[in-house]
C-alpha positions as protocol buffer text, in pm:
chain_id: "A"
residue {
  index: 1
  type: MET
  ca { x: 1554 y: -2191 z: 597 }
}
residue {
  index: 2
  type: GLU
  ca { x: 1218 y: -2146 z: 462 }
}
residue {
  index: 3
  type: LYS
  ca { x: 1040 y: -2451 z: 622 }
}
residue {
  index: 4
  type: ILE
  ca { x: 1240 y: -2313 z: 1009 }
}
residue {
  index: 5
  type: SER
  ca { x: 1109 y: -1932 z: 909 }
}
residue {
  index: 6
  type: GLU
  ca { x: 700 y: -2117 z: 870 }
}
residue {
  index: 7
  type: GLU
  ca { x: 761 y: -2230 z: 1273 }
}
residue {
  index: 8
  type: PHE
  ca { x: 1028 y: -2001 z: 1404 }
}
residue {
  index: 9
  type: PRO
  ca { x: 1056 y: -1667 z: 1233 }
}
residue {
  index: 10
  type: SER
  ca { x: 1110 y: -1506 z: 1566 }
}
residue {
  index: 11
  type: ALA
  ca { x: 1455 y: -1680 z: 1617 }
}
residue {
  index: 12
  type: ILE
  ca { x: 1521 y: -1624 z: 1244 }
}
residue {
  index: 13
  type: VAL
  ca { x: 1473 y: -1254 z: 1350 }
}
residue {
  index: 14
  type: ARG
  ca { x: 1671 y: -1254 z: 1642 }
}
residue {
  index: 15
  type: GLU
  ca { x: 2002 y: -1410 z: 1556 }
}
residue {
  index: 16
  type: GLY
  ca { x: 1990 y: -1169 z: 1261 }
}
residue {
  index: 17
  type: GLY
  ca { x: 1869 y: -1474 z: 979 }
}
residue {
  index: 18
  type: LEU
  ca { x: 1702 y: -1163 z: 800 }
}
residue {
  index: 19
  type: ALA
  ca { x: 2028 y: -1015 z: 682 }
}
residue {
  index: 20
  type: ALA
  ca { x: 2179 y: -1353 z: 583 }
}
residue {
  index: 21
  type: LEU
  ca { x: 1874 y: -1448 z: 356 }
}
residue {
  index: 22
  type: LEU
  ca { x: 1924 y: -1084 z: 214 }
}
residue {
  index: 23
  type: ASN
  ca { x: 2256 y: -890 z: 178 }
}
residue {
  index: 24
  type: TYR
  ca { x: 2338 y: -1116 z: -140 }
}
residue {
  index: 25
  type: LEU
  ca { x: 2048 y: -1173 z: -286 }
}
residue {
  index: 26
  type: ASP
  ca { x: 2086 y: -1049 z: -598 }
}
residue {
  index: 27
  type: PHE
  ca { x: 2378 y: -1273 z: -621 }
}
residue {
  index: 28
  type: PHE
  ca { x: 2172 y: -1585 z: -619 }
}
residue {
  index: 29
  type: SER
  ca { x: 1986 y: -1777 z: -892 }
}
residue {
  index: 30
  type: ILE
  ca { x: 1609 y: -1664 z: -942 }
}
residue {
  index: 31
  type: ALA
  ca { x: 1489 y: -1993 z: -745 }
}
residue {
  index: 32
  type: VAL
  ca { x: 1715 y: -1891 z: -419 }
}
residue {
  index: 33
  type: GLN
  ca { x: 1617 y: -1568 z: -464 }
}
residue {
  index: 34
  type: ARG
  ca { x: 1227 y: -1644 z: -452 }
}
residue {
  index: 35
  type: THR
  ca { x: 1272 y: -1908 z: -149 }
}
residue {
  index: 36
  type: ALA
  ca { x: 1476 y: -1641 z: 53 }
}
residue {
  index: 37
  type: LEU
  ca { x: 1249 y: -1363 z: -24 }
}
residue {
  index: 38
  type: GLN
  ca { x: 976 y: -1616 z: 83 }
}
residue {
  index: 39
  type: ALA
  ca { x: 1137 y: -1720 z: 403 }
}
residue {
  index: 40
  type: ALA
  ca { x: 1217 y: -1327 z: 475 }
}
residue {
  index: 41
  type: SER
  ca { x: 812 y: -1277 z: 444 }
}
residue {
  index: 42
  type: ASN
  ca { x: 743 y: -1555 z: 696 }
}
residue {
  index: 43
  type: CYS
  ca { x: 1007 y: -1368 z: 956 }
}
residue {
  index: 44
  type: CYS
  ca { x: 788 y: -1037 z: 906 }
}
residue {
  index: 45
  type: ARG
  ca { x: 509 y: -1166 z: 1072 }
}
residue {
  index: 46
  type: ASN
  ca { x: 443 y: -1027 z: 1402 }
}
residue {
  index: 47
  type: VAL
  ca { x: 783 y: -903 z: 1442 }
}
residue {
  index: 48
  type: THR
  ca { x: 863 y: -693 z: 1759 }
}
residue {
  index: 49
  type: SER
  ca { x: 980 y: -334 z: 1872 }
}
residue {
  index: 50
  type: GLU
  ca { x: 1328 y: -522 z: 1985 }
}
residue {
  index: 51
  type: GLN
  ca { x: 1319 y: -644 z: 1610 }
}
residue {
  index: 52
  type: PHE
  ca { x: 1324 y: -333 z: 1496 }
}
residue {
  index: 53
  type: PRO
  ca { x: 1686 y: -316 z: 1467 }
}
residue {
  index: 54
  type: MET
  ca { x: 1696 y: -639 z: 1231 }
}
residue {
  index: 55
  type: ILE
  ca { x: 1440 y: -514 z: 1040 }
}
residue {
  index: 56
  type: ARG
  ca { x: 1542 y: -176 z: 975 }
}
residue {
  index: 57
  type: GLY
  ca { x: 1874 y: -303 z: 863 }
}
residue {
  index: 58
  type: VAL
  ca { x: 1722 y: -489 z: 528 }
}
residue {
  index: 59
  type: TRP
  ca { x: 1462 y: -273 z: 479 }
}
residue {
  index: 60
  type: PRO
  ca { x: 1574 y: -72 z: 172 }
}
residue {
  index: 61
  type: ILE
  ca { x: 1658 y: -464 z: 7 }
}
residue {
  index: 62
  type: ILE
  ca { x: 1302 y: -557 z: 99 }
}
residue {
  index: 63
  type: ARG
  ca { x: 1215 y: -184 z: -89 }
}
residue {
  index: 64
  type: ASN
  ca { x: 1402 y: -279 z: -390 }
}
residue {
  index: 65
  type: CYS
  ca { x: 1249 y: -521 z: -473 }
}
residue {
  index: 66
  type: LEU
  ca { x: 922 y: -423 z: -538 }
}
residue {
  index: 67
  type: ALA
  ca { x: 1071 y: -305 z: -827 }
}
residue {
  index: 68
  type: TYR
  ca { x: 1202 y: -628 z: -1005 }
}
residue {
  index: 69
  type: SER
  ca { x: 1058 y: -776 z: -1273 }
}
residue {
  index: 70
  type: ASP
  ca { x: 958 y: -1111 z: -1126 }
}
residue {
  index: 71
  type: GLN
  ca { x: 612 y: -1158 z: -962 }
}
residue {
  index: 72
  type: ARG
  ca { x: 686 y: -1389 z: -731 }
}
residue {
  index: 73
  type: LEU
  ca { x: 980 y: -1186 z: -579 }
}
residue {
  index: 74
  type: VAL
  ca { x: 747 y: -860 z: -573 }
}
residue {
  index: 75
  type: GLU
  ca { x: 457 y: -1062 z: -438 }
}
residue {
  index: 76
  type: PHE
  ca { x: 691 y: -1178 z: -123 }
}
residue {
  index: 77
  type: ALA
  ca { x: 831 y: -810 z: -79 }
}
residue {
  index: 78
  type: CYS
  ca { x: 494 y: -716 z: -96 }
}
residue {
  index: 79
  type: LEU
  ca { x: 426 y: -994 z: 214 }
}
residue {
  index: 80
  type: CYS
  ca { x: 710 y: -821 z: 406 }
}
residue {
  index: 81
  type: VAL
  ca { x: 583 y: -459 z: 397 }
}
residue {
  index: 82
  type: ILE
  ca { x: 228 y: -546 z: 488 }
}
residue {
  index: 83
  type: ARG
  ca { x: 324 y: -788 z: 753 }
}
residue {
  index: 84
  type: VAL
  ca { x: 531 y: -509 z: 930 }
}
residue {
  index: 85
  type: VAL
  ca { x: 277 y: -272 z: 899 }
}
residue {
  index: 86
  type: ASP
  ca { x: -2 y: -501 z: 1067 }
}
residue {
  index: 87
  type: SER
  ca { x: 313 y: -578 z: 1337 }
}
residue {
  index: 88
  type: TYR
  ca { x: 391 y: -192 z: 1392 }
}
residue {
  index: 89
  type: HIS
  ca { x: 73 y: 23 z: 1368 }
}
residue {
  index: 90
  type: ARG
  ca { x: -76 y: -10 z: 1714 }
}
residue {
  index: 91
  type: SER
  ca { x: 229 y: -74 z: 1951 }
}
residue {
  index: 92
  type: SER
  ca { x: 539 y: 63 z: 1743 }
}
residue {
  index: 93
  type: VAL
  ca { x: 420 y: 381 z: 1549 }
}
residue {
  index: 94
  type: GLU
  ca { x: 767 y: 571 z: 1570 }
}
residue {
  index: 95
  type: ASN
  ca { x: 922 y: 243 z: 1430 }
}
residue {
  index: 96
  type: LEU
  ca { x: 611 y: 254 z: 1126 }
}
residue {
  index: 97
  type: GLU
  ca { x: 688 y: 602 z: 1063 }
}
residue {
  index: 98
  type: SER
  ca { x: 1046 y: 518 z: 1044 }
}
residue {
  index: 99
  type: LEU
  ca { x: 966 y: 265 z: 759 }
}
residue {
  index: 100
  type: VAL
  ca { x: 688 y: 391 z: 587 }
}
residue {
  index: 101
  type: ASP
  ca { x: 857 y: 678 z: 431 }
}
residue {
  index: 102
  type: ILE
  ca { x: 829 y: 857 z: 81 }
}
residue {
  index: 103
  type: ASP
  ca { x: 1113 y: 605 z: -82 }
}
residue {
  index: 104
  type: LEU
  ca { x: 868 y: 308 z: 33 }
}
residue {
  index: 105
  type: ILE
  ca { x: 522 y: 499 z: -41 }
}
residue {
  index: 106
  type: LYS
  ca { x: 660 y: 596 z: -420 }
}
residue {
  index: 107
  type: ALA
  ca { x: 789 y: 194 z: -496 }
}
residue {
  index: 108
  type: VAL
  ca { x: 408 y: 81 z: -362 }
}
residue {
  index: 109
  type: ASN
  ca { x: 265 y: 349 z: -548 }
}
residue {
  index: 110
  type: GLN
  ca { x: 477 y: 200 z: -911 }
}
residue {
  index: 111
  type: LEU
  ca { x: 304 y: -138 z: -799 }
}
residue {
  index: 112
  type: LEU
  ca { x: -71 y: 30 z: -772 }
}
residue {
  index: 113
  type: LEU
  ca { x: -40 y: 237 z: -1074 }
}
residue {
  index: 114
  type: PRO
  ca { x: 232 y: 114 z: -1313 }
}
residue {
  index: 115
  type: ALA
  ca { x: 338 y: 251 z: -1593 }
}
residue {
  index: 116
  type: GLY
  ca { x: 290 y: -46 z: -1819 }
}
residue {
  index: 117
  type: GLY
  ca { x: -83 y: -50 z: -1737 }
}
residue {
  index: 118
  type: SER
  ca { x: -164 y: -398 z: -1584 }
}
residue {
  index: 119
  type: PRO
  ca { x: -41 y: -479 z: -1192 }
}
residue {
  index: 120
  type: LEU
  ca { x: 220 y: -691 z: -1176 }
}
residue {
  index: 121
  type: ILE
  ca { x: 56 y: -761 z: -825 }
}
residue {
  index: 122
  type: ALA
  ca { x: -204 y: -1027 z: -770 }
}
residue {
  index: 123
  type: SER
  ca { x: -551 y: -896 z: -706 }
}
residue {
  index: 124
  type: ASN
  ca { x: -540 y: -981 z: -364 }
}
residue {
  index: 125
  type: THR
  ca { x: -201 y: -821 z: -289 }
}
residue {
  index: 126
  type: TYR
  ca { x: -341 y: -537 z: -460 }
}
residue {
  index: 127
  type: THR
  ca { x: -565 y: -497 z: -225 }
}
residue {
  index: 128
  type: LEU
  ca { x: -382 y: -594 z: 116 }
}
residue {
  index: 129
  type: LEU
  ca { x: -150 y: -291 z: -2 }
}
residue {
  index: 130
  type: LEU
  ca { x: -420 y: -29 z: -77 }
}
residue {
  index: 131
  type: ARG
  ca { x: -548 y: -181 z: 333 }
}
residue {
  index: 132
  type: ALA
  ca { x: -162 y: -107 z: 468 }
}
residue {
  index: 133
  type: LEU
  ca { x: -175 y: 193 z: 350 }
}
residue {
  index: 134
  type: ALA
  ca { x: -497 y: 282 z: 522 }
}
residue {
  index: 135
  type: THR
  ca { x: -373 y: 118 z: 840 }
}
residue {
  index: 136
  type: SER
  ca { x: -42 y: 354 z: 843 }
}
residue {
  index: 137
  type: ALA
  ca { x: -191 y: 668 z: 783 }
}
residue {
  index: 138
  type: ARG
  ca { x: -489 y: 566 z: 1074 }
}
residue {
  index: 139
  type: ALA
  ca { x: -197 y: 519 z: 1309 }
}
residue {
  index: 140
  type: SER
  ca { x: 30 y: 859 z: 1180 }
}
residue {
  index: 141
  type: PRO
  ca { x: -35 y: 1211 z: 1074 }
}
residue {
  index: 142
  type: LYS
  ca { x: 307 y: 1188 z: 963 }
}
residue {
  index: 143
  type: ILE
  ca { x: 217 y: 963 z: 721 }
}
residue {
  index: 144
  type: THR
  ca { x: -99 y: 1027 z: 633 }
}
residue {
  index: 145
  type: VAL
  ca { x: 158 y: 1388 z: 476 }
}
residue {
  index: 146
  type: THR
  ca { x: 402 y: 1149 z: 332 }
}
residue {
  index: 147
  type: LEU
  ca { x: 143 y: 971 z: 180 }
}
residue {
  index: 148
  type: LEU
  ca { x: 8 y: 1283 z: -5 }
}
residue {
  index: 149
  type: GLU
  ca { x: 352 y: 1416 z: -48 }
}
residue {
  index: 150
  type: ALA
  ca { x: 444 y: 1108 z: -270 }
}
residue {
  index: 151
  type: ASP
  ca { x: 112 y: 1149 z: -470 }
}
residue {
  index: 152
  type: ILE
  ca { x: -113 y: 876 z: -358 }
}
residue {
  index: 153
  type: VAL
  ca { x: -434 y: 1104 z: -427 }
}
residue {
  index: 154
  type: ASP
  ca { x: -341 y: 1035 z: -815 }
}
residue {
  index: 155
  type: THR
  ca { x: -337 y: 729 z: -738 }
}
residue {
  index: 156
  type: LEU
  ca { x: -673 y: 678 z: -593 }
}
residue {
  index: 157
  type: TYR
  ca { x: -849 y: 869 z: -863 }
}
residue {
  index: 158
  type: GLN
  ca { x: -753 y: 628 z: -1122 }
}
residue {
  index: 159
  type: ILE
  ca { x: -843 y: 315 z: -892 }
}
residue {
  index: 160
  type: LEU
  ca { x: -1164 y: 504 z: -811 }
}
residue {
  index: 161
  type: THR
  ca { x: -1252 y: 633 z: -1224 }
}
residue {
  index: 162
  type: GLY
  ca { x: -1045 y: 408 z: -1443 }
}
residue {
  index: 163
  type: VAL
  ca { x: -889 y: 760 z: -1562 }
}
residue {
  index: 164
  type: LEU
  ca { x: -569 y: 886 z: -1516 }
}
residue {
  index: 165
  type: PRO
  ca { x: -578 y: 1232 z: -1367 }
}
residue {
  index: 166
  type: SER
  ca { x: -353 y: 1436 z: -1671 }
}
residue {
  index: 167
  type: ALA
  ca { x: -642 y: 1220 z: -1893 }
}
residue {
  index: 168
  type: SER
  ca { x: -951 y: 1410 z: -1681 }
}
residue {
  index: 169
  type: GLU
  ca { x: -938 y: 1694 z: -1949 }
}
residue {
  index: 170
  type: SER
  ca { x: -979 y: 1515 z: -2212 }
}
residue {
  index: 171
  type: HIS
  ca { x: -1347 y: 1443 z: -2046 }
}
residue {
  index: 172
  type: SER
  ca { x: -1421 y: 1804 z: -2064 }
}
residue {
  index: 173
  type: ASP
  ca { x: -1672 y: 1813 z: -2294 }
}
residue {
  index: 174
  type: GLN
  ca { x: -1875 y: 1563 z: -2048 }
}
residue {
  index: 175
  type: GLY
  ca { x: -1846 y: 1752 z: -1787 }
}
residue {
  index: 176
  type: ASP
  ca { x: -2138 y: 2000 z: -1826 }
}
residue {
  index: 177
  type: ALA
  ca { x: -2414 y: 1719 z: -1908 }
}
residue {
  index: 178
  type: VAL
  ca { x: -2705 y: 1718 z: -1766 }
}
residue {
  index: 179
  type: ASP
  ca { x: -2664 y: 1401 z: -1629 }
}
residue {
  index: 180
  type: GLY
  ca { x: -2271 y: 1424 z: -1522 }
}
residue {
  index: 181
  type: GLN
  ca { x: -2089 y: 1597 z: -1218 }
}
residue {
  index: 182
  type: GLY
  ca { x: -1857 y: 1701 z: -1352 }
}
residue {
  index: 183
  type: LEU
  ca { x: -1628 y: 1424 z: -1169 }
}
residue {
  index: 184
  type: GLY
  ca { x: -1207 y: 1487 z: -1173 }
}
residue {
  index: 185
  type: GLY
  ca { x: -1296 y: 1857 z: -1382 }
}
residue {
  index: 186
  type: GLY
  ca { x: -1546 y: 1645 z: -1651 }
}
residue {
  index: 187
  type: LEU
  ca { x: -1531 y: 1269 z: -1624 }
}
residue {
  index: 188
  type: ALA
  ca { x: -1867 y: 1142 z: -1704 }
}
residue {
  index: 189
  type: ASP
  ca { x: -2074 y: 934 z: -1403 }
}
residue {
  index: 190
  type: MET
  ca { x: -2096 y: 650 z: -1684 }
}
residue {
  index: 191
  type: THR
  ca { x: -1723 y: 614 z: -1703 }
}
residue {
  index: 192
  type: VAL
  ca { x: -1679 y: 576 z: -1388 }
}
residue {
  index: 193
  type: MET
  ca { x: -1960 y: 369 z: -1272 }
}
residue {
  index: 194
  type: GLU
  ca { x: -1815 y: 113 z: -1582 }
}
residue {
  index: 195
  type: ASN
  ca { x: -1488 y: 108 z: -1404 }
}
residue {
  index: 196
  type: LEU
  ca { x: -1621 y: 37 z: -1042 }
}
residue {
  index: 197
  type: ALA
  ca { x: -1843 y: -243 z: -1201 }
}
residue {
  index: 198
  type: HIS
  ca { x: -1512 y: -414 z: -1326 }
}
residue {
  index: 199
  type: ARG
  ca { x: -1334 y: -316 z: -1009 }
}
residue {
  index: 200
  type: PRO
  ca { x: -1307 y: -601 z: -739 }
}
residue {
  index: 201
  type: LYS
  ca { x: -1549 y: -466 z: -483 }
}
residue {
  index: 202
  type: ASP
  ca { x: -1274 y: -520 z: -153 }
}
residue {
  index: 203
  type: GLN
  ca { x: -1017 y: -320 z: -374 }
}
residue {
  index: 204
  type: VAL
  ca { x: -1278 y: -8 z: -393 }
}
residue {
  index: 205
  type: GLU
  ca { x: -1337 y: -45 z: -31 }
}
residue {
  index: 206
  type: GLU
  ca { x: -973 y: -48 z: 84 }
}
residue {
  index: 207
  type: ALA
  ca { x: -958 y: 246 z: -191 }
}
residue {
  index: 208
  type: LEU
  ca { x: -1228 y: 448 z: -19 }
}
residue {
  index: 209
  type: SER
  ca { x: -1097 y: 357 z: 316 }
}
residue {
  index: 210
  type: LEU
  ca { x: -762 y: 504 z: 249 }
}
residue {
  index: 211
  type: VAL
  ca { x: -936 y: 797 z: 112 }
}
residue {
  index: 212
  type: SER
  ca { x: -1129 y: 861 z: 448 }
}
residue {
  index: 213
  type: GLU
  ca { x: -787 y: 815 z: 654 }
}
residue {
  index: 214
  type: LEU
  ca { x: -637 y: 1085 z: 438 }
}
residue {
  index: 215
  type: LEU
  ca { x: -885 y: 1343 z: 494 }
}
residue {
  index: 216
  type: PRO
  ca { x: -881 y: 1580 z: 795 }
}
residue {
  index: 217
  type: PRO
  ca { x: -1135 y: 1486 z: 1077 }
}
residue {
  index: 218
  type: LEU
  ca { x: -1446 y: 1593 z: 1163 }
}
residue {
  index: 219
  type: PRO
  ca { x: -1486 y: 1887 z: 1437 }
}
residue {
  index: 220
  type: LYS
  ca { x: -1539 y: 1763 z: 1748 }
}
residue {
  index: 221
  type: GLY
  ca { x: -1940 y: 1723 z: 1781 }
}
residue {
  index: 222
  type: PHE
  ca { x: -1981 y: 1783 z: 1436 }
}
residue {
  index: 223
  type: LEU
  ca { x: -2227 y: 1444 z: 1341 }
}
residue {
  index: 224
  type: SER
  ca { x: -2427 y: 1521 z: 1662 }
}
residue {
  index: 225
  type: PHE
  ca { x: -2450 y: 1855 z: 1588 }
}
residue {
  index: 226
  type: PHE
  ca { x: -2580 y: 1749 z: 1212 }
}
residue {
  index: 227
  type: TYR
  ca { x: -2804 y: 1478 z: 1342 }
}
residue {
  index: 228
  type: VAL
  ca { x: -3016 y: 1732 z: 1560 }
}
residue {
  index: 229
  type: ASP
  ca { x: -3042 y: 2022 z: 1346 }
}
residue {
  index: 230
  type: TYR
  ca { x: -3089 y: 1818 z: 997 }
}
residue {
  index: 231
  type: CYS
  ca { x: -3256 y: 1479 z: 1053 }
}
């Protein structure tokens, strides 16, 4: 099925193959689980609106797999999410809104900001998840609100500063320093710069892109006004 899914993913989805791959996933050995989820991730490429009921039917399983302890299973589940977002963000926004709900965002949030410290997923997958969230926010104001409700801002804060939001108060003695800007309630500039220096550049870019999508739009004509009056 894995080989077939590489060449004929649409046919598998159309004939109910995703459900066959995933409905009894927990009853298989870990090796079979990996093969099944890899095949499912192949099938999530370029899915259409007509195939949405099949995607919707297995979505809770894919979402649950994001919390598994096996890295390869989690990676394949992430690919499912990333590819579905890529498929629906332009042509099927309503479908995307149905899938990228608060439960999914919280599951992704746990991967981006794990309780144990180091992310389970690979750096490239981490970057692609951030991009998928930004893409979803760009496509739908409803998803943007859901991202905010799911505390994605705390995750972005940690990505960009290297400090958990709850820990920012411990840096308050640095916030009033002459060379500090009081970032995050007193976080010293040097701490931020050191974190950004060690964070992969593409992750920083995608995190900033997501921040941009979460911000409200500028008033119409604002940039032209700024240029004429201040430049």
